[in-house]
N, CA, C and O atoms as a printed pandas DataFrame, in Angstrom:
     atom_number atom_name residue_name chain_id  residue_number  x_coord  y_coord  z_coord
0              1         N          MET        A               1   19.321   -7.365  -30.444
1              2        CA          MET        A               1   18.007   -7.318  -29.870
2              3         C          MET        A               1   18.090   -6.746  -28.450
3              4         O          MET        A               1   18.967   -7.126  -27.675
4              5         N          MET        A               2   17.180   -5.837  -28.119
5              6        CA          MET        A               2   17.177   -5.210  -26.801
6              7         C          MET        A               2   16.309   -6.014  -25.840
7              8         O          MET        A               2   15.323   -6.640  -26.230
8              9         N          ILE        A               3   16.710   -5.976  -24.572
9             10        CA          ILE        A               3   15.882   -6.628  -23.558
10            11         C          ILE        A               3   14.965   -5.574  -22.930
11            12         O          ILE        A               3   15.277   -4.384  -22.979
12            13         N          PRO        A               4   13.862   -5.985  -22.353
13            14        CA          PRO        A               4   12.963   -5.013  -21.726
14            15         C          PRO        A               4   13.654   -4.284  -20.570
15            16         O          PRO        A               4   14.562   -4.820  -19.935
16            17         N          ALA        A               5   13.211   -3.062  -20.313
17            18        CA          ALA        A               5   13.811   -2.236  -19.262
18            19         C          ALA        A               5   13.728   -2.909  -17.900
19            20         O          ALA        A               5   14.671   -2.818  -17.115
20            21         N          GLU        A               6   12.620   -3.584  -17.602
21            22        CA          GLU        A               6   12.466   -4.251  -16.308
22            23         C          GLU        A               6   13.516   -5.348  -16.122
23            24         O          GLU        A               6   14.071   -5.516  -15.036
24            25         N          GLU        A               7   13.780   -6.098  -17.210
25            26        CA          GLU        A               7   14.784   -7.161  -17.142
26            27         C          GLU        A               7   16.184   -6.575  -16.971
27            28         O          GLU        A               7   16.992   -7.108  -16.211
28            29         N          ALA        A               8   16.470   -5.486  -17.673
29            30        CA          ALA        A               8   17.770   -4.828  -17.548
30            31         C          ALA        A               8   17.973   -4.321  -16.123
31            32         O          ALA        A               8   19.055   -4.464  -15.553
32            33         N          LEU        A               9   16.929   -3.731  -15.557
33            34        CA          LEU        A               9   17.017   -3.235  -14.181
34            35         C          LEU        A               9   17.275   -4.384  -13.222
35            36         O          LEU        A               9   18.099   -4.253  -12.317
36            37         N          GLN        A              10   16.602   -5.488  -13.396
37            38        CA          GLN        A              10   16.790   -6.654  -12.524
38            39         C          GLN        A              10   18.228   -7.155  -12.587
39            40         O          GLN        A              10   18.807   -7.497  -11.557
40            41         N          ILE        A              11   18.806   -7.202  -13.776
41            42        CA          ILE        A              11   20.196   -7.657  -13.942
42            43         C          ILE        A              11   21.145   -6.720  -13.212
43            44         O          ILE        A              11   22.048   -7.166  -12.505
44            45         N          VAL        A              12   20.936   -5.422  -13.385
45            46        CA          VAL        A              12   21.800   -4.436  -12.729
46            47         C          VAL        A              12   21.697   -4.563  -11.216
47            48         O          VAL        A              12   22.718   -4.548  -10.529
48            49         N          LEU        A              13   20.482   -4.688  -10.682
49            50        CA          LEU        A              13   20.295   -4.783   -9.235
50            51         C          LEU        A              13   20.892   -6.064   -8.664
51            52         O          LEU        A              13   21.319   -6.079   -7.510
52            53         N          GLU        A              14   20.930   -7.136   -9.447
53            54        CA          GLU        A              14   21.517   -8.397   -8.983
54            55         C          GLU        A              14   23.030   -8.315   -8.854
55            56         O          GLU        A              14   23.600   -8.944   -7.962
56            57         N          VAL        A              15   23.696   -7.559   -9.716
57            58        CA          VAL        A              15   25.163   -7.513   -9.693
58            59         C          VAL        A              15   25.719   -6.276   -8.986
59            60         O          VAL        A              15   26.901   -6.239   -8.643
60            61         N          ALA        A              16   24.886   -5.274   -8.768
61            62        CA          ALA        A              16   25.357   -4.052   -8.121
62            63         C          ALA        A              16   25.632   -4.316   -6.643
63            64         O          ALA        A              16   24.918   -5.083   -5.996
64            65         N          GLN        A              17   26.662   -3.680   -6.125
65            66        CA          GLN        A              17   27.010   -3.805   -4.711
66            67         C          GLN        A              17   27.006   -2.419   -4.073
67            68         O          GLN        A              17   27.466   -1.441   -4.661
68            69         N          ARG        A              18   26.473   -2.364   -2.854
69            70        CA          ARG        A              18   26.456   -1.096   -2.122
70            71         C          ARG        A              18   27.871   -0.772   -1.654
71            72         O          ARG        A              18   28.563   -1.626   -1.098
72            73         N          LEU        A              19   28.285    0.450   -1.881
73            74        CA          LEU        A              19   29.598    0.884   -1.420
74            75         C          LEU        A              19   29.543    1.206    0.064
75            76         O          LEU        A              19   28.501    1.626    0.568
76            77         N          PRO        A              20   30.648    1.015    0.768
77            78        CA          PRO        A              20   30.651    1.349    2.198
78            79         C          PRO        A              20   30.617    2.874    2.373
79            80         O          PRO        A              20   31.122    3.606    1.522
80            81         N          PRO        A              21   30.023    3.351    3.472
81            82        CA          PRO        A              21   29.989    4.802    3.704
82            83         C          PRO        A              21   31.392    5.339    3.976
83            84         O          PRO        A              21   32.240    4.647    4.540
84            85         N          VAL        A              22   31.616    6.578    3.567
85            86        CA          VAL        A              22   32.892    7.260    3.829
86            87         C          VAL        A              22   32.595    8.617    4.442
87            88         O          VAL        A              22   31.535    9.196    4.199
88            89         N          SER        A              23   33.515    9.118    5.225
89            90        CA          SER        A              23   33.396   10.461    5.800
90            91         C          SER        A              23   34.255   11.409    4.981
91            92         O          SER        A              23   35.422   11.124    4.711
92            93         N          VAL        A              24   33.675   12.539    4.585
93            94        CA          VAL        A              24   34.414   13.534    3.816
94            95         C          VAL        A              24   34.144   14.903    4.414
95            96         O          VAL        A              24   33.087   15.112    5.009
96            97         N          PRO        A              25   35.067   15.835    4.273
97            98        CA          PRO        A              25   34.804   17.203    4.709
98            99         C          PRO        A              25   33.640   17.788    3.914
99           100         O          PRO        A              25   33.380   17.374    2.784
100          101         N          LEU        A              26   32.957   18.732    4.499
101          102        CA          LEU        A              26   31.781   19.309    3.865
102          103         C          LEU        A              26   32.077   19.847    2.472
103          104         O          LEU        A              26   31.271   19.664    1.561
104          105         N          HIS        A              27   33.209   20.502    2.291
105          106        CA          HIS        A              27   33.526   21.090    0.986
106          107         C          HIS        A              27   33.787   20.034   -0.088
107          108         O          HIS        A              27   33.831   20.371   -1.271
108          109         N          GLU        A              28   33.960   18.763    0.291
109          110        CA          GLU        A              28   34.130   17.680   -0.677
110          111         C          GLU        A              28   32.855   16.850   -0.855
111          112         O          GLU        A              28   32.858   15.864   -1.592
112          113         N          ALA        A              29   31.773   17.241   -0.187
113          114        CA          ALA        A              29   30.555   16.439   -0.192
114          115         C          ALA        A              29   29.642   16.717   -1.384
115          116         O          ALA        A              29   28.656   16.005   -1.574
116          117         N          LEU        A              30   29.942   17.725   -2.181
117          118        CA          LEU        A              30   29.106   18.054   -3.327
118          119         C          LEU        A              30   28.995   16.868   -4.273
119          120         O          LEU        A              30   30.004   16.306   -4.699
120          121         N          GLY        A              31   27.760   16.491   -4.599
121          122        CA          GLY        A              31   27.526   15.385   -5.508
122          123         C          GLY        A              31   27.428   14.031   -4.826
123          124         O          GLY        A              31   27.134   13.031   -5.480
124          125         N          LYS        A              32   27.670   13.985   -3.530
125          126        CA          LYS        A              32   27.574   12.727   -2.803
126          127         C          LYS        A              32   26.187   12.593   -2.175
127          128         O          LYS        A              32   25.437   13.566   -2.103
128          129         N          VAL        A              33   25.851   11.396   -1.725
129          130        CA          VAL        A              33   24.554   11.103   -1.127
130          131         C          VAL        A              33   24.778   10.680    0.322
131          132         O          VAL        A              33   25.728    9.959    0.624
132          133         N          LEU        A              34   23.901   11.131    1.216
133          134        CA          LEU        A              34   24.033   10.738    2.615
134          135         C          LEU        A              34   23.789    9.239    2.780
135          136         O          LEU        A              34   22.867    8.680    2.187
136          137         N          ALA        A              35   24.624    8.601    3.590
137          138        CA          ALA        A              35   24.458    7.171    3.852
138          139         C          ALA        A              35   23.420    6.938    4.937
139          140         O          ALA        A              35   22.856    5.848    5.027
140          141         N          GLU        A              36   23.159    7.950    5.766
141          142        CA          GLU        A              36   22.175    7.819    6.836
142          143         C          GLU        A              36   21.596    9.197    7.142
143          144         O          GLU        A              36   22.175   10.222    6.783
144          145         N          ASP        A              37   20.460    9.203    7.802
145          146        CA          ASP        A              37   19.830   10.470    8.166
146          147         C          ASP        A              37   20.688   11.210    9.188
147          148         O          ASP        A              37   21.371   10.597   10.009
148          149         N          ILE        A              38   20.638   12.534    9.121
149          150        CA          ILE        A              38   21.303   13.345   10.130
150          151         C          ILE        A              38   20.246   14.191   10.830
151          152         O          ILE        A              38   19.228   14.544   10.234
152          153         N          THR        A              39   20.488   14.508   12.079
153          154        CA          THR        A              39   19.560   15.330   12.848
154          155         C          THR        A              39   20.335   16.401   13.595
155          156         O          THR        A              39   21.507   16.224   13.929
156          157         N          ALA        A              40   19.668   17.505   13.850
157          158        CA          ALA        A              40   20.281   18.585   14.617
158          159         C          ALA        A              40   20.170   18.251   16.099
159          160         O          ALA        A              40   19.172   17.669   16.525
160          161         N          PRO        A              41   21.176   18.610   16.891
161          162        CA          PRO        A              41   21.100   18.333   18.324
162          163         C          PRO        A              41   20.003   19.152   19.010
163          164         O          PRO        A              41   19.440   18.719   20.016
164          165         N          ASP        A              42   19.706   20.314   18.476
165          166        CA          ASP        A              42   18.658   21.181   19.018
166          167         C          ASP        A              42   17.741   21.579   17.870
167          168         O          ASP        A              42   18.183   21.693   16.727
168          169         N          PRO        A              43   16.464   21.792   18.175
169          170        CA          PRO        A              43   15.553   22.210   17.111
170          171         C          PRO        A              43   15.906   23.604   16.597
171          172         O          PRO        A              43   16.147   24.528   17.374
172          173         N          LEU        A              44   15.929   23.731   15.291
173          174        CA          LEU        A              44   16.210   25.032   14.692
174          175         C          LEU        A              44   15.111   25.344   13.703
175          176         O          LEU        A              44   14.827   24.486   12.867
176          177         N          PRO        A              45   14.496   26.451   13.726
177          178        CA          PRO        A              45   14.651   27.531   14.697
178          179         C          PRO        A              45   14.046   27.131   16.044
179          180         O          PRO        A              45   13.257   26.189   16.116
180          181         N          PRO        A              46   14.417   27.848   17.116
181          182        CA          PRO        A              46   13.956   27.481   18.455
182          183         C          PRO        A              46   12.514   27.901   18.745
183          184         O          PRO        A              46   12.124   27.969   19.910
184          185         N          TYR        A              47   11.728   28.179   17.729
185          186        CA          TYR        A              47   10.318   28.533   17.881
186          187         C          TYR        A              47    9.551   27.776   16.801
187          188         O          TYR        A              47   10.155   27.319   15.830
188          189         N          PRO        A              48    8.250   27.635   16.946
189          190        CA          PRO        A              48    7.479   26.929   15.911
190          191         C          PRO        A              48    7.541   27.666   14.577
191          192         O          PRO        A              48    7.015   28.772   14.454
192          193         N          ALA        A              49    8.168   27.069   13.597
193          194        CA          ALA        A              49    8.375   27.723   12.300
194          195         C          ALA        A              49    7.061   27.956   11.572
195          196         O          ALA        A              49    6.955   28.890   10.778
196          197         N          SER        A              50    6.060   27.123   11.827
197          198        CA          SER        A              50    4.805   27.279   11.090
198          199         C          SER        A              50    4.126   28.600   11.430
199          200         O          SER        A              50    3.445   29.181   10.585
200          201         N          ILE        A              51    4.304   29.082   12.662
201          202        CA          ILE        A              51    3.702   30.371   13.027
202          203         C          ILE        A              51    4.355   31.485   12.223
203          204         O          ILE        A              51    3.664   32.317   11.635
204          205         N          LYS        A              52    5.665   31.504   12.195
205          206        CA          LYS        A              52    6.374   32.537   11.446
206          207         C          LYS        A              52    6.057   32.425    9.961
207          208         O          LYS        A              52    5.839   33.440    9.299
208          209         N          GLY        A              53    6.028   31.211    9.431
209          210        CA          GLY        A              53    5.749   31.021    8.018
210          211         C          GLY        A              53    4.359   31.501    7.645
211          212         O          GLY        A              53    4.176   32.109    6.591
212          213         N          SER        A              54    3.388   31.240    8.487
213          214        CA          SER        A              54    2.018   31.667    8.194
214          215         C          SER        A              54    1.896   33.172    8.208
215          216         O          SER        A              54    1.237   33.758    7.349
216          217         N          ILE        A              55    2.536   33.803    9.190
217          218        CA          ILE        A              55    2.472   35.261    9.282
218          219         C          ILE        A              55    3.146   35.895    8.069
219          220         O          ILE        A              55    2.606   36.834    7.484
220          221         N          SER        A              56    4.314   35.395    7.688
221          222        CA          SER        A              56    4.999   35.986    6.538
222          223         C          SER        A              56    4.204   35.767    5.264
223          224         O          SER        A              56    4.203   36.636    4.392
224          225         N          TRP        A              57    3.520   34.622    5.126
225          226        CA          TRP        A              57    2.692   34.365    3.952
226          227         C          TRP        A              57    1.577   35.394    3.869
227          228         O          TRP        A              57    1.302   35.922    2.792
228          229         N          VAL        A              58    0.928   35.686    5.002
229          230        CA          VAL        A              58   -0.164   36.663    5.023
230          231         C          VAL        A              58    0.362   38.042    4.650
231          232         O          VAL        A              58   -0.269   38.750    3.865
232          233         N          VAL        A              59    1.501   38.432    5.196
233          234        CA          VAL        A              59    2.070   39.757    4.916
234          235         C          VAL        A              59    2.434   39.873    3.440
235          236         O          VAL        A              59    2.121   40.881    2.807
236          237         N          VAL        A              60    3.081   38.872    2.891
237          238        CA          VAL        A              60    3.493   38.925    1.481
238          239         C          VAL        A              60    2.275   39.038    0.577
239          240         O          VAL        A              60    2.272   39.842   -0.355
240          241         N          HIS        A              61    1.251   38.254    0.837
241          242        CA          HIS        A              61    0.075   38.297   -0.024
242          243         C          HIS        A              61   -0.732   39.577    0.180
243          244         O          HIS        A              61   -1.378   40.054   -0.753
244          245         N          TRP        A              62   -0.702   40.135    1.381
245          246        CA          TRP        A              62   -1.362   41.422    1.626
246          247         C          TRP        A              62   -0.658   42.507    0.809
247          248         O          TRP        A              62   -1.315   43.339    0.184
248          249         N          VAL        A              63    0.668   42.498    0.815
249          250        CA          VAL        A              63    1.430   43.477    0.042
250          251         C          VAL        A              63    1.139   43.299   -1.446
251          252         O          VAL        A              63    0.963   44.287   -2.158
252          253         N          ASP        A              64    1.085   42.053   -1.928
253          254        CA          ASP        A              64    0.743   41.803   -3.331
254          255         C          ASP        A              64   -0.614   42.410   -3.683
255          256         O          ASP        A              64   -0.775   43.023   -4.738
256          257         N          LEU        A              65   -1.577   42.235   -2.799
257          258        CA          LEU        A              65   -2.920   42.753   -3.033
258          259         C          LEU        A              65   -2.923   44.278   -3.077
259          260         O          LEU        A              65   -3.562   44.875   -3.943
260          261         N          VAL        A              66   -2.214   44.905   -2.153
261          262        CA          VAL        A              66   -2.150   46.375   -2.111
262          263         C          VAL        A              66   -1.491   46.903   -3.382
263          264         O          VAL        A              66   -1.992   47.843   -3.998
264          265         N          VAL        A              67   -0.378   46.305   -3.772
265          266        CA          VAL        A              67    0.334   46.756   -4.975
266          267         C          VAL        A              67   -0.544   46.568   -6.213
267          268         O          VAL        A              67   -0.600   47.448   -7.071
268          269         N          ALA        A              68   -1.227   45.430   -6.309
269          270        CA          ALA        A              68   -2.095   45.181   -7.460
270          271         C          ALA        A              68   -3.216   46.213   -7.520
271          272         O          ALA        A              68   -3.559   46.690   -8.601
272          273         N          ASN        A              69   -3.786   46.559   -6.377
273          274        CA          ASN        A              69   -4.848   47.573   -6.344
274          275         C          ASN        A              69   -4.319   48.948   -6.723
275          276         O          ASN        A              69   -4.995   49.695   -7.429
276          277         N          LEU        A              70   -3.122   49.292   -6.264
277          278        CA          LEU        A              70   -2.531   50.586   -6.618
278          279         C          LEU        A              70   -2.274   50.666   -8.123
279          280         O          LEU        A              70   -2.546   51.690   -8.750
280          281         N          ILE        A              71   -1.754   49.595   -8.694
281          282        CA          ILE        A              71   -1.506   49.586  -10.138
282          283         C          ILE        A              71   -2.820   49.726  -10.891
283          284         O          ILE        A              71   -2.896   50.456  -11.879
284          285         N          ASP        A              72   -3.849   49.034  -10.431
285          286        CA          ASP        A              72   -5.159   49.113  -11.066
286          287         C          ASP        A              72   -5.703   50.543  -11.007
287          288         O          ASP        A              72   -6.240   51.050  -11.992
288          289         N          ILE        A              73   -5.560   51.182   -9.852
289          290        CA          ILE        A              73   -6.055   52.551   -9.686
290          291         C          ILE        A              73   -5.262   53.516  -10.561
291          292         O          ILE        A              73   -5.847   54.385  -11.207
292          293         N          LEU        A              74   -3.942   53.374  -10.590
293          294        CA          LEU        A              74   -3.092   54.308  -11.343
294          295         C          LEU        A              74   -3.347   54.219  -12.857
295          296         O          LEU        A              74   -3.342   55.239  -13.546
296          297         N          PHE        A              75   -3.567   53.015  -13.365
297          298        CA          PHE        A              75   -3.689   52.842  -14.812
298          299         C          PHE        A              75   -5.131   52.768  -15.285
299          300         O          PHE        A              75   -5.385   52.558  -16.471
300          301         N          ARG        A              76   -6.062   52.935  -14.382
301          302        CA          ARG        A              76   -7.472   52.905  -14.767
302          303         C          ARG        A              76   -7.843   54.188  -15.497
303          304         O          ARG        A              76   -8.683   54.152  -16.396
304          305         N          TYR        A              77   -7.253   55.303  -15.146
305          306        CA          TYR        A              77   -7.643   56.607  -15.713
306          307         C          TYR        A              77   -6.650   57.068  -16.736
307          308         O          TYR        A              77   -6.814   58.140  -17.317
């Protein structure tokens, strides 16, 4: 007989133990989870990223619109 998933989860959480954090070189960190948040000492990029992101979004969509119109014009006739 199977037990409900909620009960199984409760049992696992009661007996599970948190492992202590370890330090590993970056090339060995694949598949591991951070034990704590990390922050950059300086903001990167050193300018407001939202300005650059907004401008690039407008440019990309403008190019999409121009290309779509050119294709429409070329294949209309």
